C-alpha positions in Angstrom: 6.0 1.4 -2.3 7.7 -1.6 -4.0 6.2 -5.0 -3.3 8.3 -8.2 -3.4 6.2 -10.9 -5.2 7.5 -14.4 -4.9 5.4 -16.1 -7.6 6.7 -15.4 -11.1 3.4 -15.0 -12.9 2.1 -12.6 -10.3 5.3 -10.6 -10.6 4.9 -10.4 -14.4 1.2 -9.4 -14.1 1.9 -6.7 -11.5 4.8 -5.3 -13.6 2.6 -5.2 -16.7 -0.2 -3.5 -14.8 2.2 -0.9 -13.3 3.6 -0.1 -16.8 0.1 0.3 -18.3 -1.0 2.6 -15.4 2.2 4.7 -15.9 1.4 5.2 -19.6 -2.2 6.3 -18.8 -1.0 8.6 -16.1 1.5 10.2 -18.5 -1.1 10.7 -21.2 -3.4 12.5 -18.7 -0.6 14.6 -17.2 0.6 15.6 -20.7 -2.9 16.9 -21.5 -3.0 18.8 -18.2 0.4 20.3 -19.0 -0.7 21.3 -22.5 -3.9 22.9 -21.2 -2.1 24.8 -18.4 0.7 26.1 -20.7 -1.9 27.4 -23.1 -2.9 30.1 -20.6 -0.9 33.3 -20.3 -1.9 33.6 -16.7 -3.9 31.8 -14.1 -6.0 33.2 -11.2 -7.5 30.9 -8.7 -9.3 30.8 -5.3 -8.4 27.7 -3.2 -8.5 26.2 0.3 -5.2 25.2 1.9 -5.2 22.6 4.8 -2.6 21.0 7.0 -3.3 17.9 9.2 -1.1 16.0 11.6 -2.9 13.4 13.7 0.0 12.8 16.1 0.2 16.5 16.9 -3.6 17.0 16.8 -3.3 19.7 14.1 -6.2 20.3 11.7 -6.0 23.7 10.0 -7.8 25.0 6.9 -7.5 28.4 5.3 -8.8 30.0 2.2 -6.6 31.9 -0.2 -6.1 33.1 -3.7 -3.2 32.9 -6.2 -2.1 34.7 -9.4 0.4 33.0 -11.7 2.2 34.4 -14.7 4.9 32.1 -16.1 7.4 31.6 -13.2 6.0 34.5 -11.2 3.3 34.1 -8.6 1.5 35.8 -5.7 -0.3 33.8 -3.0 -2.6 35.4 -0.5 -3.7 33.7 2.7 -5.8 36.4 4.4 -7.0 34.1 7.2 -3.5 33.9 8.6 -2.2 37.2 7.3 0.4 35.9 4.9 1.2 37.0 1.4 3.9 35.4 -0.7 5.4 37.2 -3.8 7.8 35.7 -6.3 9.1 37.2 -9.5 10.7 33.9 -10.5 14.0 34.8 -8.9 13.3 36.4 -5.5 10.8 35.2 -2.9 9.1 37.6 -0.4 7.1 36.2 2.5 5.1 38.9 4.1 3.5 38.4 7.6 0.9 40.9 8.6 1.3 40.0 12.2 4.4 42.0 13.1 4.5 43.8 9.7 7.5 41.7 8.6 8.8 40.4 5.3 11.5 37.8 4.8 13.4 37.8 1.5 15.2 34.8 -0.1 16.2 33.4 -3.4 13.7 31.0 -5.0 16.5 28.4 -5.6 17.3 28.4 -1.9 13.8 27.3 -0.9 13.7 23.5 -0.1 10.0 23.4 0.7 8.6 24.8 -2.6 6.2 21.8 -3.0 4.3 23.0 0.1 3.5 26.2 -1.6 0.0 26.4 -3.2 1.6 27.9 -6.4 3.1 24.4 -7.1 -0.3 22.8 -7.7 -0.4 23.4 -11.4 3.1 22.0 -12.1 3.8 19.7 -9.2 3.9 16.6 -11.4 6.8 18.1 -13.4 9.2 18.1 -10.4 10.8 14.6 -10.5 8.1 12.1 -9.6 7.0 8.7 -10.9 3.3 8.7 -11.7 0.6 6.0 -11.3 -2.9 6.1 -12.5 -5.2 5.0 -9.7 -8.8 5.4 -10.7 -11.5 7.3 -12.5 -14.2 8.3 -10.0 -16.6 11.0 -8.8 -15.6 13.7 -6.4 -18.8 15.6 -5.5 -20.4 16.5 -8.8 -17.2 16.1 -10.8 -15.7 13.2 -12.7 -12.1 13.0 -11.9 -8.9 11.1 -12.5 -6.8 10.1 -9.5 -3.1 10.0 -10.1 -0.5 9.3 -7.4 3.0 10.6 -7.6 6.0 9.1 -5.9 9.4 11.0 -5.6 12.3 9.6 -7.6 14.7 10.8 -5.0 14.8 12.0 -1.4 15.2 15.6 -2.6 11.5 16.3 -1.8 10.1 16.1 1.8 7.1 14.1 0.7 6.4 10.4 0.4 3.4 10.6 -1.9 1.2 13.2 -3.7 -2.4 12.4 -4.7 -3.8 14.5 -7.5 -7.4 14.7 -8.6 -7.8 16.0 -12.2 -11.2 17.3 -13.4 -12.0 15.1 -16.4 -14.1 17.8 -18.1 -11.5 20.6 -17.9 -8.3 18.6 -17.7 -7.1 20.8 -14.9 -5.9 19.8 -11.4 -8.7 20.3 -8.9 -6.9 19.2 -5.8 -3.7 17.8 -4.4 -2.7 16.0 -1.2 0.9 16.1 -0.2 2.0 13.5 2.4 5.0 15.0 4.1 7.8 12.9 5.6 7.3 15.0 8.8 3.9 13.5 9.3 2.0 16.5 8.0 -0.6 16.1 5.2 -1.0 19.3 3.1 -4.1 19.7 1.0 -4.9 22.2 -1.8 -8.4 22.4 -3.4 -9.1 24.7 -6.2 -12.5 26.4 -5.8 -12.5 28.8 -8.8 -10.1 29.2 -11.7 -9.9 32.0 -14.2 -7.3 31.9 -17.0 -5.7 34.7 -19.1 -6.4 37.7 -16.8 -4.1 40.7 -17.4 -1.5 41.0 -14.6 1.4 43.5 -14.4 4.8 42.2 -13.5 4.7 44.5 -10.5 1.9 42.3 -9.0 4.5 39.7 -8.2 7.1 41.9 -6.5 6.8 43.1 -2.8 6.6 46.9 -2.7 7.8 48.0 0.8 6.3 51.4 0.3 2.8 50.0 0.6 3.4 48.5 4.1 4.5 51.5 6.2 7.4 50.8 8.6 7.8 47.2 7.5 10.7 45.1 8.9 12.7 43.5 6.2 14.8 40.4 6.9 17.0 39.6 3.9 18.4 36.0 3.8 20.1 36.3 0.4 
């Protein structure tokens, strides 16, 4: 994303503008982080999409998520997938085949593609740039673009839209290095609901003769 500018004054102006945008982006993201961390839990309904023009893929599914600290549970009923995480272990249950795979959270390299990352995605090693204040439907939003500091993440850019009235992330677009574009849009958000820790752990006894594949 770096541009080489040959004229000194343009270079100075561009550098100044970038620095100013970074400061504004940081102020906004700090407010989002403060607001998010003030909640003991978050429950949200969302839509999750994946597009790849070269492969003619355009999929969109609805889902829901519960978050409590580092724990989360994501349900995608349209595709029969439920993901549980207690902060240490990750269970990925697939209704088709009644199968669950088990892995360690730290072993997952594609965590950014998980809908649970939407509320903290900007904290994972990205440079931020304020792009614009605009309208998205009936909402006034801030657009902030994130660029990875390293090649650790399999994304080239993330675009966040932040609801100005609530200072919460309303949507995110993740541009994967594989050509996929992942989208998450929050439809409804409810904070501070009471969730038991067991809500974030896969209970095999509830799924009959489930096949368990343990990668740990």
